[in-house]
TIZA-305591 format. One record per atom (N, C-alpha, C, O): residue in three letters; x, y, z. Coordinates in steps of 0.001 Angstrom, whole numbers, padded with zeros to 6 digits, always signed. Layout:
N
ALAXYZ
...
This chain:
162
MET+000983-000953+000048
MET+000326+000029-000076
MET+000488+001484-000017
MET+000345+001894+001135
ASN+000792+002589-001053
ASN+001384+003333-000872
ASN+000777+004526+000229
ASN-000411+004842+000174
PHE+001470+004987+000968
PHE+001236+005593+002035
PHE+001782+007423+001672
PHE+002853+008022+001577
ASN+000323+007756+001563
ASN+000396+009388+000825
ASN+000601+010513+001955
ASN+001257+010307+002976
LYS+000034+011588+001686
LYS+000053+012858+002780
LYS-001193+012838+003269
LYS-001413+013234+004414
SER-002051+012430+002561
SER-003277+011946+003247
SER-003537+010915+004378
SER-004405+011077+005235
PHE-002798+009954+004316
PHE-002289+009023+004752
PHE-001606+009781+006386
PHE-002105+009855+007509
CYS-000694+010096+006000
CYS+000257+010950+007320
CYS-000542+011652+008148
CYS-000401+011687+009370
ILE-001729+012449+007273
ILE-002560+013610+008323
ILE-003259+013148+009130
ILE-003428+013345+010333
ALA-003868+012208+008073
ALA-004720+010709+009401
ALA-004142+010290+010210
ALA-004526+010034+011351
VAL-003080+010144+009731
VAL-002005+009278+011157
VAL-001809+010807+012814
VAL-001777+010802+014044
VAL-001735+011863+011630
VAL-001724+012689+012844
VAL-002946+012918+013214
VAL-002589+013466+014256
LEU-003816+012962+013255
LEU-004997+012507+013955
LEU-005514+012213+014478
LEU-006350+012791+015173
ILE-005106+010554+014333
ILE-005665+009902+015181
ILE-004102+009913+016294
ILE-004440+009845+017476
ILE-003146+009956+016176
ILE-002103+010285+017419
ILE-002633+011558+018471
ILE-002511+011580+019696
ASN-003150+012426+017737
ASN-003497+013740+018462
ASN-004767+013109+019184
ASN-004937+013090+020404
LEU-005483+012684+018384
LEU-006948+012144+018703
LEU-006767+011128+020442
LEU-007394+011404+021464
VAL-005611+009833+020272
VAL-005388+009260+021533
VAL-004319+009872+022217
VAL-004515+009841+023432
PHE-003061+010520+021832
PHE-002466+011053+022556
PHE-001914+012601+023084
PHE-001035+012922+023884
SER-002819+013354+022281
SER-002829+014790+022368
SER-000859+014859+022330
SER-000550+015773+023095
ALA-000093+014478+021968
ALA+001070+014687+022030
ALA+001863+015276+020791
ALA+001129+015582+019851
GLN+003253+015500+020600
GLN+004037+016070+019865
GLN+004887+015470+019239
GLN+005448+014635+019949
GLY+005406+015523+017786
GLY+006395+014392+017647
GLY+007807+015073+018161
GLY+007784+016174+018711
HIS+008760+014515+017997
HIS+009808+015074+018472
HIS+011219+014566+018216
HIS+012107+015107+018875
GLU+011535+013684+017425
GLU+012280+012956+016568
GLU+013754+013934+016150
GLU+013601+014262+014973
LYS+014719+014342+016535
LYS+015889+015311+015320
LYS+016675+014507+014947
LYS+016944+014760+013772
LYS+017290+013527+015355
LYS+018188+012795+014812
LYS+017429+011238+014219
LYS+016245+010948+014394
TRP+018278+010528+013620
TRP+017987+009585+012800
TRP+017960+008369+014215
TRP+018915+008105+014946
PRO+016491+007758+014284
PRO+016591+007067+015481
PRO+016257+004994+014834
PRO+015322+004193+014811
GLU+017413+005034+014523
GLU+017739+003587+013976
GLU+017605+002615+014934
GLU+017242+001595+014347
LYS+017724+002390+016235
LYS+017934+001555+016873
LYS+016795+001228+017352
LYS+016399+000068+017464
ARG+016038+002471+017745
ARG+014335+002125+018172
ARG+013862+002161+017138
ARG+012661+002236+017397
LEU+014034+002158+015402
LEU+013155+002180+014275
LEU+013006+000475+014401
LEU+012027-000267+014330
LYS+014559+000212+014635
LYS+014603-001751+014534
LYS+013622-002404+015816
LYS+012904-003400+015730
GLN+013774-001748+016712
GLN+013320-002101+017912
GLN+011321-002469+018129
GLN+010781-003288+018872
VAL+010675-001452+017118
VAL+009586-001047+017225
VAL+009119-002362+015772
VAL+008259-003239+015841
TRP+009844-002109+014848
TRP+009890-002795+013608
TRP+010581-003650+013027
TRP+010827-003669+011821
PRO+011156-004866+014321
PRO+012309-005903+013824
PRO+012006-006235+012306
PRO+012534-005394+011578
THR+011367-007132+011667
THR+011194-007347+010652
THR+011646-006522+009556
THR+012339-007121+008734
ALA+011439-005355+009347
ALA+011638-004516+008365
ALA+012793-004658+008204
ALA+013508-005062+009121
GLN+013439-004252+006548
GLN+014636-004694+006107
GLN+014952-003278+005960
GLN+016173-003292+006116
SER+014579-001919+005733
SER+014481-000662+005341
SER+014008-000041+006139
SER+013261-000611+006935
PHE+014296+001682+006281
PHE+013493+002588+007165
PHE+014188+003780+006199
PHE+015339+004178+006016
THR+012766+004153+005647
THR+012812+005817+005093
THR+012212+006672+006163
THR+011756+006202+007206
SER+012228+007923+005872
SER+011412+009409+006993
SER+010860+010097+005377
SER+011129+009860+004200
LYS+010175+010824+005935
LYS+009570+011998+005523
LYS+008446+013190+006589
LYS+007438+013064+007285
GLN+009163+014059+006265
GLN+008624+015242+006998
GLN+007502+016102+006145
GLN+007494+016526+004989
ILE+006608+016164+007179
ILE+005370+016798+006103
ILE+005151+018217+006843
ILE+005224+018318+008067
SER+004856+019385+005919
SER+004196+020113+006531
SER+002739+019985+006316
SER+002108+019777+005280
LEU+002307+020180+007686
LEU+000598+020752+007459
LEU-000067+021937+006821
LEU+000694+022860+007113
THR-000987+022402+006164
THR-001134+023532+005492
THR-002154+024011+006553
THR-002778+023396+007417
SER-002104+025570+006131
SER-003130+026041+007127
SER-004763+025564+007353
SER-005594+025578+008262
SER-004676+025168+006035
SER-005907+024383+005797
SER-006501+022959+006374
SER-007698+022780+006597
GLN-005418+021924+006589
GLN-005413+021096+007080
GLN-005204+021389+008869
GLN-005765+020781+009781
ILE-004390+022316+008953
ILE-004516+022676+010221
ILE-006033+023026+010987
ILE-006437+022602+012069
SER-006665+023892+010084
SER-008450+024615+010624
SER-008942+023336+010652
SER-009611+023021+011636
GLN-008702+022308+009546
GLN-009877+021050+009933
GLN-009360+020176+010991
GLN-010176+019570+011686
LEU-007640+019987+011271
LEU-008049+019198+012570
LEU-008502+019654+014050
LEU-009012+019064+015003
GLU-007985+021279+013744
GLU-008762+022069+014790
GLU-010401+021822+015016
GLU-010899+021494+016093
THR-010982+022004+014027
THR-012599+021689+013879
THR-012535+020527+014450
THR-013281+020667+015420
GLU-012069+019320+014480
GLU-012518+018185+015186
GLU-012107+018153+016474
GLU-012220+017069+017047
GLY-011410+019577+017408
GLY-010968+019317+018551
GLY-009438+019170+018685
GLY-008960+018975+019803
ILE-008896+019228+017935
ILE-007215+018467+017620
ILE-006970+019695+018114
ILE-007502+020648+017544
LYS-005997+019959+019438
LYS-005129+021459+019136
LYS-003948+020774+018363
LYS-003690+019572+018413
ILE-003104+021957+017460
ILE-002133+021862+016928
ILE-001502+022460+016956
ILE-001599+023527+016350
GLY-000122+022018+017925
GLY+000725+022769+018224
GLY+001853+023307+017229
GLY+002026+022730+016156
SER+002779+024647+017669
SER+003876+024080+016827
SER+004808+023418+016050
SER+005243+023767+014953
LYS+005256+021809+017117
LYS+005556+021155+016959
LYS+005136+020390+015942
LYS+005813+019818+015088
ASP+003715+020423+016120
ASP+003491+019225+015553
ASP+002827+019360+013976
ASP+002109+018560+013376
ARG+003425+020868+013494
ARG+003088+021436+012214
ARG+003563+020670+011204
ARG+002902+020435+010192
SER+005140+020083+011483
SER+005669+019652+010319
SER+006713+018200+011018
SER+007928+018156+011212
PRO+005441+016951+011301
PRO+005780+016100+011799
PRO+006873+015306+010730
PRO+006788+015248+009503
THR+008074+014632+011750
THR+008608+013626+010588
THR+007954+011910+010976
THR+007738+011419+012084
PHE+007736+011211+009381
PHE+007165+009901+009980
PHE+007801+009031+009618
PHE+007916+009157+008399
TYR+008461+007927+010060
TYR+009115+007329+009545
TYR+008490+005901+008893
TYR+007671+005409+009669
PHE+008704+004999+007472
PHE+008295+004307+007027
PHE+009309+002700+007069
PHE+010481+002542+006728
ALA+008620+001998+007451
ALA+009260+000681+007451
ALA+009198-000169+006133
ALA+008110-000687+005881
GLN+010162-000358+005326
GLN+009849-001483+004246
GLN+010288-002686+004369
GLN+011204-003158+005042
GLU+009332-003267+003446
GLU+009959-004829+003438
GLU+010083-005044+001755
GLU+009564-004269+000952
LYS+010875-006250+001374
LYS+010994-006073-000382
LYS+009723-007216-000513
LYS+009242-008142+000140
VAL+009465-006326-002136
VAL+008212-007584-002494
VAL+009175-008723-003167
VAL+010090-008557-003973
SER+008690-009913-002592
SER+009268-011365-003287
SER+009914-011609-004088
SER+010906-012322-004240
SER+009059-010689-004939
SER+009676-011450-006318
SER+010428-010308-007035
SER+010445-010311-008266
SER+010980-009443-006422
SER+011293-007837-007082
SER+012480-007471-006158
SER+012728-008021-005085
ASP+013060-006631-006634
ASP+013856-005675-005718
ASP+013353-004399-005369
ASP+013964-003411-004964
LYS+011792-004620-005652
LYS+011046-003143-004923
LYS+010670-003606-003591
LYS+010544-004709-003060
THR+010497-002068-003135
THR+010101-002260-001546
THR+008599-001892-001436
THR+008162-000955-002103
LYS+007887-002531-000699
LYS+006443-001656+000180
LYS+006551-001185+001358
LYS+007253-001631+002266
THR+005908-000336+001373
THR+005645+000129+003224
THR+004916-001078+003588
THR+004228-001847+002916
ILE+005336-001043+005203
ILE+004788-002410+005821
ILE+003875-001753+007096
ILE+002861-002234+007603
SER+004690-000293+007496
SER+004450+000987+008774
SER+004812+001732+008499
SER+005668+001810+007618
ILE+004193+002923+009309
ILE+004548+004224+009336
ILE+004683+004406+011042
ILE+003893+003875+011822
ILE+005850+005269+011465
ILE+006293+005172+012397
ILE+006840+006268+012881
ILE+007941+006676+012511
LEU+005557+007278+014420
LEU+006280+008213+014661
LEU+006320+008490+016088
LEU+005407+008191+016858
PHE+007386+009061+016415
PHE+008321+009369+017806
PHE+007517+010611+018455
PHE+007838+011710+018001
ILE+006250+010588+019721
ILE+006131+011450+020152
ILE+006090+011950+021548
ILE+005969+011004+022326
ASP+006137+012900+022038
ASP+006217+013158+023313
ASP+004910+013765+023941
ASP+004256+014700+023479
GLU+004562+012779+025518
GLU+003368+013163+025884
GLU+003476+013753+027183
GLU+004139+012928+027811
THR+003304+014360+027671
THR+003005+014854+029394
THR+001918+013944+030126
THR+000713+013777+029933
GLY+002744+013472+030958
GLY+002041+012113+032018
GLY+002235+012958+033111
GLY+003016+013902+032999
ALA+001563+012727+034278
ALA+001666+013266+035827
ALA+002489+013493+036175
ALA+002440+014510+036867
ASN+003953+012804+036038
ASN+005064+013102+036557
ASN+006188+013569+035335
ASN+007316+013183+035639
GLY+006158+014059+034468
GLY+006915+014256+033232
GLY+006442+013985+031780
GLY+005383+013514+031365
VAL+007519+014413+031154
VAL+007372+013994+029643
VAL+007678+012741+029205
VAL+008878+012551+029001
MET+006711+011556+028939
MET+007319+010560+028357
MET+007658+010823+026774
MET+007268+011767+026087
GLU+008436+009799+026414
GLU+009042+009362+025084
GLU+008256+007997+024379
GLU+008506+006914+024907
ILE+007406+008015+023318
ILE+006363+006946+022915
ILE+007158+006997+021467
ILE+007977+007810+021040
SER+006646+005918+020937
SER+006698+005590+019548
SER+005316+004708+018789
SER+004916+003601+019150
VAL+004836+005416+017834
VAL+003516+004489+017586
VAL+003528+004200+016575
VAL+003418+005129+015775
ALA+003678+002661+015953
ALA+003354+002241+014321
ALA+002288+001925+014145
ALA+001590+001279+014927
MET+001864+002505+012637
MET+000214+002170+012032
MET+000813+001063+010824
MET+001734+000934+010017
GLY-000131+000538+011214
GLY-000544-000383+009741
GLY-000986+000135+008299
GLY-001511+001242+008179
ALA-000782-000612+007327
ALA-000994-000221+006275
ALA-003119+000133+005785
ALA-003694+000708+004861
ASP-003631-000727+007228
ASP-005065-000422+007667
ASP-005579+000537+008433
ASP-006730+000817+008767
GLY-004162+001155+008733
GLY-004616+002456+009471
GLY-004971+002487+011235
GLY-005319+003400+011984
LYS-004668+000895+011472
LYS-004869+000862+012739
LYS-003194+000590+013688
LYS-002187-000019+013328
THR-003504+001358+015013
THR-002518+001307+015499
THR-001929-000299+015810
THR-002705-001183+016174
LYS-000774-000492+015655
LYS+000176-001860+015520
LYS+001071-001877+016781
LYS+001189-003002+017266
LYS+001746-000861+017437
LYS+002723-001195+018203
LYS+002859+000280+019042
LYS+002843+001355+018442
VAL+002977+000186+020311
VAL+003075+001332+021062
VAL+004530+001140+022250
VAL+004784+000076+022815
ASP+005093+002040+022372
ASP+006325+001563+022906
ASP+006537+002988+023899
ASP+006706+004096+023390
ILE+006504+002794+025143
ILE+007518+004029+025804
ILE+008947+003503+026282
ILE+009509+002533+026790
TRP+009178+004895+025737
TRP+010675+004630+025714
TRP+011555+004955+027150
TRP+012255+004214+027840
GLU+011192+006426+027284
GLU+011460+006735+028482
GLU+010133+007620+029371
GLU+009164+008056+028748
HIS+010242+007752+030541
HIS+009264+008186+031495
HIS+009583+008204+032718
HIS+010594+007612+033097
SER+008721+008939+033633
SER+009041+008644+035452
SER+007503+008472+035910
SER+007033+008749+037013
GLU+006781+007896+034683
GLU+005456+007266+035643
GLU+005107+005925+036481
GLU+006210+005422+036695
ASN+004514+005431+036827
ASN+004433+004640+037347
ASN+004842+002756+036650
ASN+003891+002036+036345
SER+005732+002440+036561
SER+006577+001481+035859
SER+005424+000319+035177
SER+005878-000538+034419
LEU+003872+000339+035497
LEU+003137-000339+034462
LEU+002978+000019+033387
LEU+002895-000676+032375
ILE+002920+001124+033484
ILE+002559+002251+031804
ILE+003515+001667+030940
ILE+002808+001551+029939
ALA+004596+001227+030621
ALA+005471+000910+029674
ALA+005166-000890+029441
ALA+005839-001309+028499
LYS+004548-001670+029921
LYS+004170-003082+029936
LYS+003269-003502+028656
LYS+002661-002595+028088
ASP+003168-004614+028251
ASP+002412-004805+027524
ASP+001145-005173+028116
ASP+000325-005512+027263
ASP+000712-005214+029352
ASP-000742-005500+029818
ASP-001133-004002+029342
ASP-001842-003846+028348
PHE-000724-003091+029966
PHE-001451-001602+029488
PHE-001007-000690+028133
PHE-001398+000477+028109
LEU-000276-001149+027115
LEU-000324-001401+026010
LEU-000644-001593+025034
LEU-000454-000992+023977
LYS-001498-002999+025432
LYS-002260-003631+024345
LYS-003551-002921+024124
LYS-004188-002818+023076
GLN-003852-002387+025473
GLN-005341-001808+025011
GLN-005119-000722+023686
GLN-006004-000354+022913
PHE-003969-000409+023669
PHE-004225+000911+022164
PHE-003753-000084+020684
PHE-003342+000484+019673
ILE-003849-001146+020740
ILE-003471-001958+019419
ILE-004685-002105+018618
ILE-005693-002486+019214
ASP-004767-001825+017154
ASP-005736-001826+016275
ASP-006739-000918+016483
ASP-007759-001007+015800
LYS-006578+000289+017644
LYS-007199+001234+017597
LYS-006995+001999+015999
LYS-006180+001632+015153
THR-007775+002915+015892
THR-008713+003563+014661
THR-008542+004927+015168
THR-008518+005058+016392
ALA-008375+006342+014155
ALA-009528+007381+014641
ALA-011042+007277+014567
ALA-011229+008219+013797
MET-011895+006942+014746
MET-012596+006296+015449
MET-012846+005752+016505
MET-013979+005347+016763
SER-011600+005608+017512
SER-011640+005180+018351
SER-011356+006533+019836
SER-010971+006379+020995
ARG-011674+007486+019234
ARG-011673+008540+020055
ARG-011801+008577+021711
ARG-011137+009225+022519
HIS-012693+007819+021882
HIS-012552+007592+023896
HIS-011939+007140+024459
HIS-012076+006798+025633
LEU-010394+006910+023209
LEU-009387+006303+023968
LEU-008852+007369+025021
LEU-008593+007323+026224
GLY-008804+008298+024090
GLY-007653+009367+024755
GLY-008041+009958+025926
GLY-007323+010730+026561
ASN-009496+009523+026339
ASN-009719+009737+027792
ASN-009117+008927+028388
ASN-008908+009468+029474
ARG-008723+008047+028403
ARG-008249+006574+029327
ARG-006916+006763+029106
ARG-006317+005919+029773
LEU-006249+007366+028575
LEU-004998+007257+028453
LEU-004166+007979+029812
LEU-004725+008870+030452
PHE-002849+007519+030155
PHE-002289+008304+031037
PHE-002675+008919+032666
PHE-002181+009931+033163
GLY-003359+008300+033104
GLY-003989+008821+034257
GLY-005724+009774+033535
GLY-006551+010477+034117
ARG-005682+009600+032991
ARG-007501+010874+032187
ARG-008108+009288+032301
ARG-008065+008614+031272
GLY-008667+008690+033521
GLY-009306+007739+033794
GLY-008991+006032+033936
GLY-009704+005101+034309
THR-007848+006089+033546
THR-006832+005015+033821
THR-006186+004562+034652
THR-004984+004766+034483
GLN-006525+003836+035795
GLN-005666+003271+037075
GLN-005013+002027+037216
GLN-005670+001009+037435
LEU-003535+002007+037092
LEU-002967+001698+037456
LEU-002840+001027+038733
LEU-002729+001816+039671
ALA-002823-000290+039063
ALA-002478-000839+040526
ALA-001174-000897+040429
ALA-000500-001287+041382
């Protein structure tokens, strides 16, 4: 599947609906990319700039787009097509910062070609250690933009960690 600019904007919408977060990667995060999607044979990136019209559209949906969010960098996990030298994109990955009760958390979100969340990792945080465990993170898998209620349950907004 070809990930185009509209899909990238949809991912920004999903991530903001779920996390209300800001993109943050400034250097090539090769080690983390390989940990997020270990079966990928290569990664590429693309930084997009949202237009004022796209920002207005997102804000009409109730999503605040901060200055850091206006030019996010997306990373594309690639794999070779079996019978050729061509590659296809199998996932789109975004690294974000989210403010938790005890400070900033570094998070990655991987979306599949179907527009669903495939993996969420929390790399650094000062929250309860359970927040980075699979038992907590699995609640975000297979969520889409239609999963609006998720944001209310995330990171202390209704979610209780034992």
